[in-house]
MARVO-991507 format. One record per atom (N, C-alpha, C): x, y, z; residue in one letter. Coordinates in nm, 3 decimals. Example, Ala and Ser with C-alpha at 12.3 -4.5 7.8 and 13.67 -1.06 7.14 Angstrom:
2
<<1.319,-0.569,0.780>,"a"> <<1.230,-0.450,0.780>,"a"> <<1.320,-0.330,0.780>,"a"> <<1.285,-0.225,0.708>,"s"> <<1.367,-0.106,0.714>,"s"> <<1.290,0.003,0.787>,"s"> 
! end
This chain:
205
<<-1.590,-0.252,0.973>,"x"> <<-1.476,-0.291,0.883>,"x"> <<-1.358,-0.246,0.945>,"x"> <<-1.351,-0.122,0.990>,"x"> <<-1.230,-0.060,1.031>,"x"> <<-1.169,-0.151,1.151>,"x"> <<-1.263,-0.204,1.238>,"x"> <<-1.223,-0.318,1.352>,"x"> <<-1.131,-0.424,1.295>,"x"> <<-1.181,-0.479,1.195>,"x"> <<-1.118,-0.573,1.116>,"x"> <<-0.964,-0.547,1.085>,"x"> <<-0.962,-0.427,1.026>,"x"> <<-0.803,-0.386,1.000>,"x"> <<-0.731,-0.376,1.130>,"x"> <<-0.801,-0.311,1.232>,"x"> <<-0.718,-0.294,1.371>,"x"> <<-0.680,-0.434,1.411>,"x"> <<-0.764,-0.526,1.391>,"x"> <<-0.729,-0.672,1.442>,"x"> <<-0.605,-0.721,1.359>,"x"> <<-0.606,-0.689,1.234>,"x"> <<-0.479,-0.723,1.154>,"x"> <<-0.352,-0.674,1.212>,"x"> <<-0.362,-0.534,1.252>,"x"> <<-0.248,-0.472,1.291>,"x"> <<-0.205,-0.532,1.434>,"x"> <<-0.289,-0.589,1.507>,"x"> <<-0.239,-0.654,1.625>,"x"> <<-0.174,-0.776,1.606>,"x"> <<-0.188,-0.830,1.488>,"x"> <<-0.115,-0.965,1.442>,"x"> <<0.026,-0.934,1.388>,"x"> <<0.058,-0.802,1.362>,"x"> <<0.179,-0.767,1.291>,"x"> <<0.299,-0.806,1.377>,"x"> <<0.399,-0.867,1.311>,"x"> <<0.519,-0.874,1.392>,"x"> <<0.590,-0.756,1.429>,"x"> <<0.643,-0.738,1.536>,"x"> <<0.717,-0.611,1.572>,"x"> <<0.851,-0.622,1.520>,"x"> <<0.888,-0.550,1.393>,"x"> <<0.999,-0.561,1.350>,"x"> <<1.088,-0.449,1.422>,"x"> <<1.220,-0.460,1.410>,"x"> <<1.313,-0.367,1.463>,"x"> <<1.286,-0.224,1.415>,"x"> <<1.299,-0.131,1.507>,"x"> <<1.262,0.006,1.474>,"x"> <<1.405,0.048,1.442>,"x"> <<1.409,0.205,1.434>,"x"> <<1.528,0.268,1.395>,"x"> <<1.627,0.249,1.511>,"x"> <<1.769,0.282,1.481>,"x"> <<1.866,0.260,1.562>,"x"> <<1.850,0.331,1.706>,"x"> <<1.912,0.281,1.803>,"x"> <<1.884,0.334,1.933>,"x"> <<1.944,0.486,1.943>,"x"> <<1.902,0.545,2.035>,"x"> <<1.948,0.695,2.055>,"x"> <<1.842,0.784,2.006>,"x"> <<1.861,0.913,2.063>,"x"> <<1.750,1.015,2.035>,"x"> <<1.750,1.059,1.909>,"x"> <<1.625,1.081,1.850>,"x"> <<1.610,1.129,1.715>,"x"> <<1.603,1.285,1.711>,"x"> <<1.641,1.349,1.611>,"x"> <<1.641,1.498,1.589>,"x"> <<1.587,1.518,1.458>,"x"> <<1.457,1.504,1.438>,"x"> <<1.385,1.498,1.302>,"x"> <<1.384,1.655,1.255>,"x"> <<1.401,1.674,1.130>,"x"> <<1.383,1.812,1.078>,"x"> <<1.237,1.839,1.066>,"x"> <<1.225,1.988,1.022>,"x"> <<1.086,2.022,1.017>,"x"> <<0.991,1.933,0.910>,"x"> <<1.071,1.927,0.788>,"x"> <<0.999,1.836,0.694>,"x"> <<0.958,1.712,0.746>,"x"> <<1.026,1.630,0.803>,"x"> <<1.015,1.496,0.854>,"x"> <<0.888,1.516,0.955>,"x"> <<0.893,1.604,1.044>,"x"> <<0.793,1.616,1.144>,"x"> <<0.649,1.642,1.075>,"x"> <<0.663,1.738,0.986>,"x"> <<0.542,1.767,0.891>,"x"> <<0.485,1.649,0.809>,"x"> <<0.583,1.553,0.776>,"x"> <<0.523,1.443,0.708>,"x"> <<0.467,1.340,0.790>,"x"> <<0.525,1.324,0.907>,"x"> <<0.457,1.230,1.010>,"x"> <<0.317,1.276,1.045>,"x"> <<0.294,1.410,1.047>,"x"> <<0.173,1.460,1.079>,"x"> <<0.067,1.429,0.966>,"x"> <<0.112,1.410,0.844>,"x"> <<0.039,1.385,0.739>,"x"> <<-0.009,1.241,0.725>,"x"> <<0.048,1.156,0.811>,"x"> <<0.028,1.018,0.799>,"x"> <<-0.134,0.992,0.810>,"x"> <<-0.191,0.911,0.726>,"x"> <<-0.333,0.879,0.736>,"x"> <<-0.378,0.776,0.624>,"x"> <<-0.474,0.690,0.630>,"x"> <<-0.507,0.601,0.535>,"x"> <<-0.542,0.698,0.410>,"x"> <<-0.490,0.636,0.288>,"x"> <<-0.511,0.715,0.163>,"x"> <<-0.394,0.797,0.126>,"x"> <<-0.284,0.797,0.209>,"x"> <<-0.157,0.880,0.174>,"x"> <<-0.057,0.774,0.115>,"x"> <<0.035,0.815,0.035>,"x"> <<0.127,0.749,-0.037>,"x"> <<0.258,0.762,0.054>,"x"> <<0.327,0.651,0.055>,"x"> <<0.470,0.633,0.113>,"x"> <<0.564,0.614,-0.006>,"x"> <<0.656,0.702,-0.043>,"x"> <<0.738,0.691,-0.159>,"x"> <<0.881,0.650,-0.092>,"x"> <<0.945,0.537,-0.132>,"x"> <<1.074,0.488,-0.071>,"x"> <<1.185,0.587,-0.128>,"x"> <<1.274,0.648,-0.045>,"x"> <<1.372,0.732,-0.068>,"x"> <<1.487,0.626,-0.131>,"x"> <<1.587,0.704,-0.220>,"x"> <<1.687,0.610,-0.255>,"x"> <<1.778,0.543,-0.165>,"x"> <<1.781,0.593,-0.044>,"x"> <<1.872,0.534,0.065>,"x"> <<1.817,0.407,0.122>,"x"> <<1.687,0.391,0.106>,"x"> <<1.619,0.262,0.171>,"x"> <<1.647,0.136,0.066>,"x"> <<1.734,0.041,0.129>,"x"> <<1.783,-0.074,0.060>,"x"> <<1.717,-0.195,0.093>,"x"> <<1.625,-0.192,0.194>,"x"> <<1.551,-0.310,0.236>,"x"> <<1.497,-0.377,0.093>,"x"> <<1.523,-0.500,0.045>,"x"> <<1.478,-0.537,-0.081>,"x"> <<1.307,-0.562,-0.086>,"x"> <<1.264,-0.570,0.047>,"x"> <<1.099,-0.558,0.034>,"x"> <<1.058,-0.434,-0.004>,"x"> <<1.131,-0.312,0.016>,"x"> <<1.062,-0.191,-0.002>,"x"> <<1.157,-0.097,-0.081>,"x"> <<1.260,-0.145,-0.144>,"x"> <<1.351,-0.052,-0.227>,"x"> <<1.266,-0.002,-0.355>,"x"> <<1.259,0.119,-0.374>,"x"> <<1.201,0.177,-0.494>,"x"> <<1.038,0.138,-0.511>,"x"> <<0.989,0.131,-0.376>,"x"> <<0.835,0.102,-0.379>,"x"> <<0.758,0.231,-0.356>,"x"> <<0.634,0.237,-0.390>,"x"> <<0.522,0.321,-0.353>,"x"> <<0.426,0.246,-0.291>,"x"> <<0.382,0.285,-0.169>,"x"> <<0.288,0.200,-0.079>,"x"> <<0.164,0.310,-0.053>,"x"> <<0.062,0.240,-0.075>,"x"> <<-0.068,0.312,-0.019>,"x"> <<-0.103,0.291,0.114>,"x"> <<-0.109,0.369,0.212>,"x"> <<-0.158,0.344,0.341>,"x"> <<-0.300,0.319,0.347>,"x"> <<-0.326,0.208,0.399>,"x"> <<-0.476,0.170,0.428>,"x"> <<-0.517,0.181,0.562>,"x"> <<-0.429,0.182,0.663>,"x"> <<-0.451,0.197,0.800>,"x"> <<-0.341,0.264,0.866>,"x"> <<-0.377,0.353,0.970>,"x"> <<-0.268,0.413,1.064>,"x"> <<-0.320,0.453,1.196>,"x"> <<-0.254,0.435,1.288>,"x"> <<-0.297,0.451,1.422>,"x"> <<-0.194,0.431,1.528>,"x"> <<-0.231,0.433,1.661>,"x"> <<-0.145,0.425,1.762>,"x"> <<-0.087,0.260,1.780>,"x"> <<-0.168,0.179,1.701>,"x"> <<-0.116,0.039,1.706>,"x"> <<-0.014,0.013,1.582>,"x"> <<-0.004,0.103,1.502>,"x"> <<0.090,0.075,1.391>,"x"> <<0.032,0.122,1.249>,"x"> <<0.077,0.079,1.141>,"x"> <<0.032,0.120,1.021>,"x"> <<0.033,-0.007,0.930>,"x"> <<-0.044,-0.007,0.817>,"x"> <<-0.060,-0.098,0.727>,"x"> <<-0.084,-0.047,0.581>,"x"> <<-0.021,-0.096,0.477>,"x"> <<-0.031,-0.057,0.356>,"x"> <<-0.003,-0.158,0.241>,"x"> <<-0.034,-0.126,0.116>,"x"> <<0.000,-0.209,0.006>,"x"> <<0.102,-0.142,-0.089>,"x"> <<0.180,-0.229,-0.136>,"x"> <<0.297,-0.188,-0.243>,"x"> <<0.214,-0.174,-0.377>,"x"> <<0.224,-0.060,-0.442>,"x"> <<0.148,-0.038,-0.557>,"x"> <<0.215,-0.078,-0.690>,"x"> <<0.354,-0.087,-0.668>,"x"> <<0.439,-0.089,-0.814>,"x"> <<0.506,-0.203,-0.808>,"x"> <<0.462,-0.325,-0.775>,"x"> <<0.527,-0.455,-0.793>,"x"> <<0.437,-0.557,-0.843>,"x"> <<0.400,-0.570,-0.970>,"x"> <<0.330,-0.677,-1.018>,"x"> <<0.409,-0.810,-1.011>,"x"> <<0.356,-0.892,-0.988>,"x"> <<0.421,-1.038,-0.996>,"x"> <<0.415,-1.091,-1.139>,"x"> <<0.476,-1.204,-1.162>,"x"> <<0.479,-1.280,-1.291>,"x"> <<0.358,-1.359,-1.322>,"x"> <<0.269,-1.365,-1.207>,"x"> <<0.147,-1.429,-1.231>,"x"> <<0.018,-1.351,-1.276>,"x"> <<-0.058,-1.406,-1.353>,"x"> <<-0.177,-1.349,-1.380>,"x"> <<-0.274,-1.381,-1.285>,"x"> <<-0.384,-1.315,-1.259>,"x"> <<-0.490,-1.329,-1.164>,"x"> <<-0.547,-1.485,-1.206>,"x"> <<-0.551,-1.516,-1.322>,"x"> <<-0.624,-1.637,-1.348>,"x"> <<-0.532,-1.765,-1.306>,"x"> <<-0.387,-1.731,-1.341>,"x"> <<-0.303,-1.834,-1.288>,"x"> <<-0.294,-1.862,-1.147>,"x"> <<-0.294,-1.733,-1.068>,"x"> <<-0.271,-1.736,-0.926>,"x"> <<-0.414,-1.775,-0.868>,"x"> <<-0.524,-1.746,-0.905>,"x"> <<-0.645,-1.740,-0.835>,"x"> <<-0.751,-1.857,-0.909>,"x"> <<-0.731,-1.874,-1.037>,"x"> <<-0.824,-1.975,-1.095>,"x"> <<-0.976,-1.911,-1.119>,"x"> <<-0.981,-1.777,-1.112>,"x"> <<-1.130,-1.748,-1.125>,"x"> <<-1.160,-1.737,-1.270>,"x"> <<-1.281,-1.753,-1.306>,"x"> <<-1.329,-1.781,-1.458>,"x"> <<-1.363,-1.619,-1.500>,"x"> <<-1.397,-1.544,-1.414>,"x"> <<-1.445,-1.419,-1.459>,"x"> <<-1.334,-1.306,-1.443>,"x"> <<-1.231,-1.342,-1.410>,"x"> <<-1.111,-1.239,-1.369>,"x"> <<-1.058,-1.201,-1.512>,"x"> <<-1.012,-1.069,-1.518>,"x"> <<-0.960,-1.017,-1.652>,"x"> <<-0.845,-1.079,-1.701>,"x"> <<-0.844,-1.117,-1.834>,"x"> <<-0.734,-1.196,-1.893>,"x"> <<-0.607,-1.099,-1.885>,"x"> <<-0.519,-1.150,-1.857>,"x"> <<-0.368,-1.081,-1.848>,"x"> <<-0.332,-1.003,-1.740>,"x"> <<-0.448,-0.973,-1.642>,"x"> <<-0.426,-0.877,-1.536>,"x"> <<-0.340,-0.934,-1.428>,"x"> <<-0.229,-0.876,-1.373>,"x"> <<-0.146,-0.942,-1.294>,"x"> <<-0.183,-0.920,-1.141>,"x"> <<-0.127,-1.035,-1.066>,"x"> <<-0.145,-1.026,-0.916>,"x"> <<-0.024,-0.960,-0.863>,"x"> <<-0.062,-0.855,-0.768>,"x"> <<0.049,-0.761,-0.738>,"x"> <<0.110,-0.795,-0.587>,"x"> <<0.226,-0.799,-0.568>,"x"> <<0.297,-0.799,-0.436>,"x"> <<0.254,-0.698,-0.356>,"x"> <<0.179,-0.716,-0.247>,"x"> <<0.132,-0.609,-0.165>,"x"> <<0.233,-0.573,-0.049>,"x"> <<0.313,-0.679,-0.016>,"x"> <<0.395,-0.659,0.099>,"x"> <<0.434,-0.799,0.170>,"x"> <<0.535,-0.798,0.252>,"x"> <<0.581,-0.923,0.300>,"x"> <<0.512,-1.006,0.414>,"x"> <<0.407,-0.919,0.466>,"x"> <<0.331,-0.977,0.581>,"x"> <<0.210,-1.047,0.526>,"x"> <<0.183,-1.176,0.582>,"x"> <<0.079,-1.277,0.539>,"x"> <<0.064,-1.272,0.389>,"x"> <<0.176,-1.306,0.324>,"x"> <<0.169,-1.326,0.166>,"x"> <<0.070,-1.412,0.100>,"x"> <<0.002,-1.498,0.186>,"x"> <<-0.099,-1.578,0.138>,"x"> <<-0.232,-1.490,0.137>,"x"> <<-0.230,-1.377,0.202>,"x"> <<-0.362,-1.302,0.218>,"x"> <<-0.385,-1.227,0.089>,"x"> <<-0.506,-1.222,0.043>,"x"> <<-0.550,-1.148,-0.080>,"x"> <<-0.628,-1.016,-0.013>,"x"> <<-0.597,-0.896,-0.089>,"x"> <<-0.660,-0.763,-0.063>,"x"> <<-0.690,-0.715,-0.210>,"x"> <<-0.795,-0.650,-0.209>,"x"> <<-0.843,-0.573,-0.341>,"x"> <<-0.864,-0.424,-0.320>,"x"> <<-0.801,-0.359,-0.417>,"x"> <<-0.826,-0.226,-0.424>,"x"> <<-0.929,-0.197,-0.541>,"x"> <<-1.034,-0.142,-0.529>,"x"> <<-1.141,-0.121,-0.638>,"x"> <<-1.193,0.014,-0.633>,"x"> <<-1.212,0.054,-0.766>,"x"> <<-1.267,0.181,-0.795>,"x"> <<-1.413,0.178,-0.836>,"x"> <<-1.494,0.232,-0.750>,"x"> <<-1.655,0.232,-0.770>,"x"> <<-1.721,0.351,-0.748>,"x"> <<-1.806,0.393,-0.827>,"x"> <<-1.892,0.523,-0.805>,"x"> <<-1.995,0.502,-0.680>,"x"> <<-2.024,0.367,-0.656>,"x"> <<-2.104,0.354,-0.538>,"x"> <<-2.026,0.271,-0.430>,"x"> <<-2.048,0.296,-0.295>,"x"> <<-1.979,0.222,-0.195>,"x"> <<-1.995,0.076,-0.195>,"x"> <<-1.891,-0.004,-0.184>,"x"> <<-1.889,-0.145,-0.202>,"x"> <<-1.916,-0.210,-0.062>,"x"> <<-1.999,-0.321,-0.059>,"x"> <<-2.032,-0.386,0.052>,"x"> <<-1.903,-0.435,0.128>,"x"> <<-1.888,-0.425,0.253>,"x"> <<-1.795,-0.472,0.352>,"x"> <<-1.658,-0.425,0.298>,"x"> <<-1.637,-0.290,0.268>,"x"> <<-1.512,-0.248,0.226>,"x"> <<-1.492,-0.130,0.312>,"x"> <<-1.351,-0.083,0.298>,"x"> <<-1.311,0.032,0.371>,"x"> <<-1.272,0.156,0.266>,"x"> <<-1.350,0.263,0.279>,"x"> <<-1.313,0.377,0.196>,"x"> <<-1.186,0.424,0.216>,"x"> <<-1.104,0.456,0.117>,"x"> <<-0.972,0.523,0.121>,"x"> <<-0.957,0.658,0.052>,"x"> <<-1.008,0.667,-0.054>,"x"> <<-1.013,0.782,-0.127>,"x"> <<-1.158,0.806,-0.193>,"x"> <<-1.193,0.918,-0.239>,"x"> <<-1.333,0.921,-0.303>,"x"> <<-1.330,0.820,-0.424>,"x"> <<-1.410,0.734,-0.411>,"x"> <<-1.428,0.638,-0.527>,"x"> <<-1.343,0.521,-0.521>,"x"> <<-1.252,0.493,-0.408>,"x"> <<-1.149,0.394,-0.399>,"x"> <<-1.181,0.322,-0.271>,"x"> <<-1.175,0.203,-0.280>,"x"> <<-1.231,0.115,-0.165>,"x"> <<-1.136,-0.011,-0.139>,"x"> <<-1.113,-0.072,-0.014>,"x"> <<-1.025,-0.168,0.012>,"x"> <<-1.110,-0.280,0.058>,"x"> <<-1.109,-0.392,-0.019>,"x"> <<-1.178,-0.513,0.017>,"x"> <<-1.067,-0.599,0.094>,"x"> <<-1.097,-0.639,0.219>,"x"> <<-0.980,-0.709,0.307>,"x"> <<-1.039,-0.827,0.372>,"x"> <<-1.176,-0.836,0.403>,"x"> <<-1.224,-0.957,0.456>,"x"> <<-1.222,-1.081,0.370>,"x"> <<-1.136,-1.179,0.430>,"x"> <<-1.118,-1.312,0.342>,"x"> <<-1.230,-1.361,0.268>,"x"> <<-1.347,-1.346,0.339>,"x"> <<-1.475,-1.420,0.266>,"x"> <<-1.518,-1.335,0.174>,"x"> <<-1.513,-1.193,0.185>,"x"> <<-1.572,-1.112,0.086>,"x"> <<-1.475,-1.105,-0.024>,"x"> <<-1.341,-1.102,-0.015>,"x"> <<-1.250,-1.106,-0.115>,"x"> <<-1.270,-1.227,-0.197>,"x"> <<-1.292,-1.335,-0.133>,"x"> <<-1.320,-1.473,-0.230>,"x"> <<-1.441,-1.459,-0.303>,"x"> <<-1.559,-1.397,-0.254>,"x"> <<-1.663,-1.394,-0.327>,"x"> <<-1.647,-1.289,-0.437>,"x"> <<-1.585,-1.181,-0.415>,"x"> <<-1.546,-1.082,-0.519>,"x"> <<-1.466,-1.135,-0.628>,"x"> <<-1.355,-1.229,-0.607>,"x"> <<-1.282,-1.276,-0.704>,"x"> <<-1.358,-1.388,-0.792>,"x"> <<-1.452,-1.458,-0.726>,"x"> <<-1.542,-1.542,-0.814>,"x"> <<-1.628,-1.476,-0.916>,"x"> <<-1.660,-1.349,-0.891>,"x"> <<-1.752,-1.278,-0.978>,"x"> <<-1.735,-1.152,-0.942>,"x"> <<-1.624,-1.066,-1.003>,"x"> <<-1.607,-0.920,-1.003>,"x"> <<-1.725,-0.849,-1.057>,"x"> <<-1.763,-0.729,-0.995>,"x"> <<-1.850,-0.648,-1.051>,"x"> <<-1.824,-0.603,-1.173>,"x"> <<-1.921,-0.609,-1.273>,"x"> <<-1.894,-0.545,-1.405>,"x"> <<-1.857,-0.406,-1.413>,"x"> <<-1.754,-0.360,-1.487>,"x"> <<-1.742,-0.224,-1.505>,"x"> <<-1.640,-0.171,-1.394>,"x"> <<-1.612,-0.252,-1.302>,"x"> <<-1.536,-0.177,-1.185>,"x"> <<-1.383,-0.219,-1.190>,"x"> <<-1.294,-0.118,-1.200>,"x"> <<-1.151,-0.148,-1.204>,"x"> <<-1.099,-0.191,-1.086>,"x"> <<-1.000,-0.263,-1.080>,"x"> <<-0.948,-0.315,-0.935>,"x"> <<-0.819,-0.392,-0.959>,"x"> <<-0.739,-0.395,-0.863>,"x"> <<-0.608,-0.473,-0.862>,"x"> <<-0.621,-0.561,-0.733>,"x"> <<-0.553,-0.675,-0.749>,"x"> <<-0.546,-0.779,-0.634>,"x"> <<-0.398,-0.777,-0.583>,"x"> <<-0.398,-0.784,-0.447>,"x"> <<-0.268,-0.788,-0.391>,"x"> <<-0.242,-0.906,-0.299>,"x"> <<-0.119,-0.953,-0.296>,"x"> <<-0.089,-1.070,-0.224>,"x"> <<0.006,-1.019,-0.104>,"x"> <<-0.061,-1.032,0.020>,"x"> <<0.018,-0.983,0.134>,"x"> <<0.005,-0.823,0.144>,"x"> <<0.078,-0.776,0.255>,"x"> <<0.066,-0.626,0.268>,"x"> <<0.188,-0.590,0.359>,"x"> <<0.216,-0.457,0.365>,"x"> <<0.324,-0.406,0.450>,"x"> <<0.281,-0.368,0.576>,"x"> <<0.352,-0.388,0.686>,"x"> <<0.302,-0.361,0.827>,"x"> <<0.411,-0.305,0.911>,"x"> <<0.381,-0.206,0.984>,"x"> <<0.473,-0.147,1.075>,"x"> <<0.402,-0.145,1.214>,"x"> <<0.502,-0.173,1.338>,"x"> <<0.451,-0.174,1.458>,"x"> <<0.441,-0.028,1.515>,"x"> <<0.391,-0.018,1.640>,"x"> <<0.369,0.108,1.687>,"x"> <<0.503,0.207,1.680>,"x"> <<0.497,0.329,1.638>,"x"> <<0.589,0.417,1.609>,"x"> <<0.716,0.393,1.522>,"x"> <<0.690,0.270,1.455>,"x"> <<0.811,0.220,1.355>,"x"> <<0.817,0.299,1.228>,"x"> <<0.695,0.324,1.175>,"x"> <<0.695,0.398,1.049>,"x"> <<0.730,0.546,1.064>,"x"> <<0.700,0.598,1.197>,"x"> <<0.743,0.756,1.220>,"x"> <<0.895,0.749,1.222>,"x"> <<0.953,0.651,1.304>,"x"> <<1.103,0.646,1.302>,"x"> <<1.154,0.631,1.167>,"x"> <<1.113,0.562,1.089>,"x"> <<1.171,0.525,0.952>,"x"> <<1.159,0.671,0.879>,"x"> <<1.047,0.746,0.883>,"x"> <<1.023,0.875,0.822>,"x"> <<1.125,0.972,0.874>,"x"> <<1.147,0.976,1.017>,"x"> <<1.258,1.069,1.074>,"x"> <<1.385,1.043,1.023>,"x"> <<1.420,0.897,0.984>,"x"> <<1.551,0.879,0.933>,"x"> <<1.574,0.903,0.786>,"x"> <<1.446,0.955,0.729>,"x"> <<1.459,0.990,0.586>,"x"> <<1.445,0.866,0.490>,"x"> <<1.372,0.761,0.531>,"x"> <<1.356,0.652,0.455>,"x"> <<1.226,0.665,0.354>,"x"> <<1.140,0.751,0.408>,"x"> <<1.020,0.761,0.317>,"x"> <<0.973,0.914,0.312>,"x"> <<0.904,0.937,0.185>,"x"> <<0.835,1.088,0.188>,"x"> <<0.686,1.040,0.183>,"x"> <<0.609,1.136,0.224>,"x"> <<0.461,1.108,0.238>,"x"> <<0.408,1.218,0.142>,"x"> <<0.319,1.158,0.044>,"x"> <<0.257,1.240,-0.062>,"x"> <<0.106,1.212,-0.061>,"x"> <<0.034,1.311,-0.124>,"x"> <<-0.115,1.280,-0.134>,"x"> <<-0.149,1.178,-0.254>,"x"> <<-0.247,1.096,-0.242>,"x"> <<-0.270,0.988,-0.353>,"x"> <<-0.396,1.049,-0.427>,"x"> <<-0.422,0.981,-0.536>,"x"> <<-0.541,1.007,-0.606>,"x"> <<-0.581,0.861,-0.684>,"x"> <<-0.717,0.851,-0.706>,"x"> <<-0.752,0.740,-0.768>,"x"> <<-0.678,0.692,-0.906>,"x"> <<-0.670,0.788,-0.994>,"x"> <<-0.573,0.762,-1.122>,"x"> <<-0.452,0.720,-1.079>,"x"> <<-0.381,0.781,-0.992>,"x"> <<-0.246,0.736,-0.958>,"x"> <<-0.228,0.596,-0.897>,"x"> <<-0.326,0.562,-0.820>,"x"> <<-0.332,0.428,-0.761>,"x"> <<-0.360,0.315,-0.870>,"x"> <<-0.463,0.343,-0.944>,"x"> <<-0.499,0.229,-1.018>,"x"> <<-0.477,0.243,-1.187>,"x"> <<-0.439,0.358,-1.229>,"x"> <<-0.417,0.371,-1.369>,"x"> <<-0.260,0.388,-1.392>,"x"> <<-0.177,0.424,-1.315>,"x"> <<-0.046,0.470,-1.353>,"x"> <<0.020,0.321,-1.388>,"x"> <<0.127,0.335,-1.469>,"x"> <<0.210,0.220,-1.505>,"x"> <<0.301,0.182,-1.379>,"x"> <<0.303,0.056,-1.330>,"x"> <<0.370,0.034,-1.216>,"x"> <<0.508,0.050,-1.229>,"x"> <<0.585,0.021,-1.339>,"x"> <<0.722,0.035,-1.362>,"x"> <<0.775,0.185,-1.375>,"x"> <<0.676,0.276,-1.386>,"x"> <<0.720,0.408,-1.385>,"x"> <<0.677,0.506,-1.261>,"x"> <<0.596,0.435,-1.174>,"x"> <<0.539,0.512,-1.071>,"x"> <<0.630,0.558,-0.971>,"x"> <<0.741,0.470,-0.936>,"x"> <<0.828,0.524,-0.827>,"x"> <<0.911,0.652,-0.891>,"x"> <<0.966,0.633,-1.006>,"x"> <<1.053,0.742,-1.058>,"x"> <<0.963,0.860,-1.084>,"x"> <<0.845,0.843,-1.126>,"x"> <<0.750,0.964,-1.151>,"x"> <<0.731,1.047,-1.024>,"x"> <<0.724,0.973,-0.905>,"x"> <<0.694,1.049,-0.776>,"x"> <<0.826,1.087,-0.719>,"x"> <<0.931,1.019,-0.722>,"x"> <<1.051,1.065,-0.660>,"x"> <<1.103,1.190,-0.743>,"x"> <<1.081,1.192,-0.864>,"x"> <<1.123,1.310,-0.935>,"x"> <<1.026,1.423,-0.918>,"x"> <<0.906,1.400,-0.878>,"x"> <<0.809,1.501,-0.854>,"x"> <<0.826,1.566,-0.714>,"x"> <<0.871,1.481,-0.623>,"x"> <<0.918,1.518,-0.498>,"x"> <<1.030,1.604,-0.476>,"x"> <<1.137,1.555,-0.566>,"x"> <<1.262,1.639,-0.569>,"x"> <<1.310,1.652,-0.724>,"x"> <<1.259,1.756,-0.794>,"x"> <<1.302,1.738,-0.941>,"x"> <<1.457,1.757,-0.958>,"x"> <<1.542,1.796,-0.881>,"x"> <<1.676,1.796,-0.893>,"x"> <<1.752,1.657,-0.885>,"x"> <<1.670,1.570,-0.824>,"x"> <<1.749,1.452,-0.806>,"x"> <<1.754,1.376,-0.915>,"x"> <<1.870,1.334,-0.950>,"x"> <<1.909,1.264,-1.081>,"x"> <<1.901,1.111,-1.041>,"x"> <<1.809,1.027,-1.110>,"x"> <<1.805,0.893,-1.065>,"x"> <<1.796,0.806,-1.198>,"x"> <<1.854,0.698,-1.195>,"x"> <<1.857,0.598,-1.297>,"x"> <<1.730,0.516,-1.293>,"x"> 
! end
């Protein structure tokens, strides 16, 4: 399953990286780059104005020499899962989330399960990513009873060294994730909660 994620990364468009010229990252930025790994959170800093990522919290699902991939955790769409996907067993009122601007037609599922899920990628203890298109389709036709999950449309992607450059320029902070933070937090409160935790003196509206 990891190889499937790697294949996805090969298909990512190489967006422009940071401005030309040598970088001189501080100790904090270098430390945060060293922390990059699947299961870590990227918290957008206030200076990041890209409308795709402004005030977002992203869960990294893959990271390596070929780039990085993640899903935006705090942007529910206006569509319910039943409206968007038409599944008869899907929870009423549960929203489809905007996962990122890459392959917006693609569906990914983050699911909490006490037991490993078939054809999934473990990210945190008890948290799994379903990313194979056929497996996601089967899951959405009949989700396993008692398992909490969220469905995402598209994902965020970075080419080689692109995410590192953005961190060096202060666009992101890297924080640890937890299962309750990923699946139980109120999306509209998540970014402000984490940005205040990361820098309690920062006054944000």
